[in-house]
C-alpha positions in Angstrom: 155.3 119.4 105.3 158.2 120.8 103.3 156.3 120.8 100.0 153.8 123.3 101.5 156.6 125.5 102.9 158.2 125.5 99.4 154.9 126.5 97.8 154.7 123.3 95.8 151.7 121.8 97.7 148.3 123.1 98.9 146.8 121.4 102.0 143.2 120.5 101.4 140.7 118.3 103.3 137.9 117.2 101.0 135.8 116.1 104.0 135.9 119.6 105.5 135.1 121.1 102.1 132.1 118.8 102.0 130.9 120.3 105.2 132.0 117.7 107.7 133.4 118.8 111.1 136.8 118.0 112.5 137.0 115.9 114.5 134.3 113.6 113.0 133.1 110.1 113.5 134.9 107.4 111.5 133.4 106.7 108.1 134.0 104.0 105.6 133.2 103.5 101.9 130.8 100.7 101.0 130.5 100.6 97.2 129.4 104.0 96.1 128.2 105.0 99.6 130.1 106.4 102.6 128.6 105.6 106.0 129.6 106.8 109.4 130.2 104.2 112.1 126.8 105.2 113.6 125.1 104.3 110.3 124.5 107.9 109.0 125.0 108.3 105.3 127.6 111.0 104.5 127.9 110.2 100.8 126.7 113.6 99.7 129.2 115.4 101.9 132.1 113.2 100.6 131.0 113.8 96.9 130.6 117.5 97.4 134.0 117.8 99.1 135.7 115.7 96.4 134.2 118.0 93.7 135.3 121.1 95.5 138.8 119.8 96.1 139.0 118.9 92.4 138.1 122.4 91.4 140.9 123.7 93.6 143.3 121.2 92.1 142.4 122.3 88.6 142.7 126.0 89.5 146.3 125.5 90.6 147.2 123.1 87.7 147.8 120.2 90.0 149.1 117.0 88.2 149.7 115.0 91.4 148.0 114.6 94.7 149.5 113.2 97.9 146.5 111.8 99.9 145.8 110.0 103.2 146.1 106.3 102.8 143.0 104.1 103.4 140.7 107.1 103.9 137.2 106.8 102.5 137.9 110.1 100.7 141.6 109.9 99.9 142.6 106.3 100.1 144.3 105.0 96.9 144.3 101.4 95.9 143.2 100.2 99.4 140.4 101.3 101.6 138.6 99.9 104.7 135.8 97.5 103.8 132.9 99.2 105.6 132.7 96.9 108.6 134.8 99.1 110.8 136.9 96.1 111.6 140.2 97.4 110.2 139.9 95.0 107.2 141.3 96.5 103.9 140.0 95.8 100.4 141.1 97.0 97.0 139.5 100.4 96.1 139.8 104.1 96.1 138.3 106.8 98.2 135.9 109.3 96.7 138.4 112.1 96.0 141.2 109.7 95.0 138.9 108.1 92.4 137.9 111.6 91.1 141.5 112.6 90.8 142.4 109.5 88.8 139.4 110.1 86.5 140.7 113.6 85.9 144.3 112.6 85.1 145.7 113.6 88.4 148.3 111.1 89.7 147.6 109.9 93.2 150.1 108.9 95.9 149.6 108.4 99.6 151.7 109.8 102.4 153.3 106.3 102.6 154.7 106.7 99.1 156.6 109.9 99.8 
């Protein structure tokens, strides 16, 4: 991405910062919880990753985040409903919600 090359963006994956592997099983947010498709609760990892990513954002003075749409971590305004059926509902991913609560503007890759 050009913004990274120009030194105006820092690539970060909150899910990796939370200790989850790549690749990983699909996960979806259901209320305050995040569950993998196999039913395992990965809420703690998503919260830890969001908190770590927020620390990085604050360290560099970020005022805006460009995040992955519909993700249980980074989705903004729309996320999957937790049924793994591809159904979208209004909502934010864990990190997107934390950014917004900390006055960091959120966009998705679809907005840029």
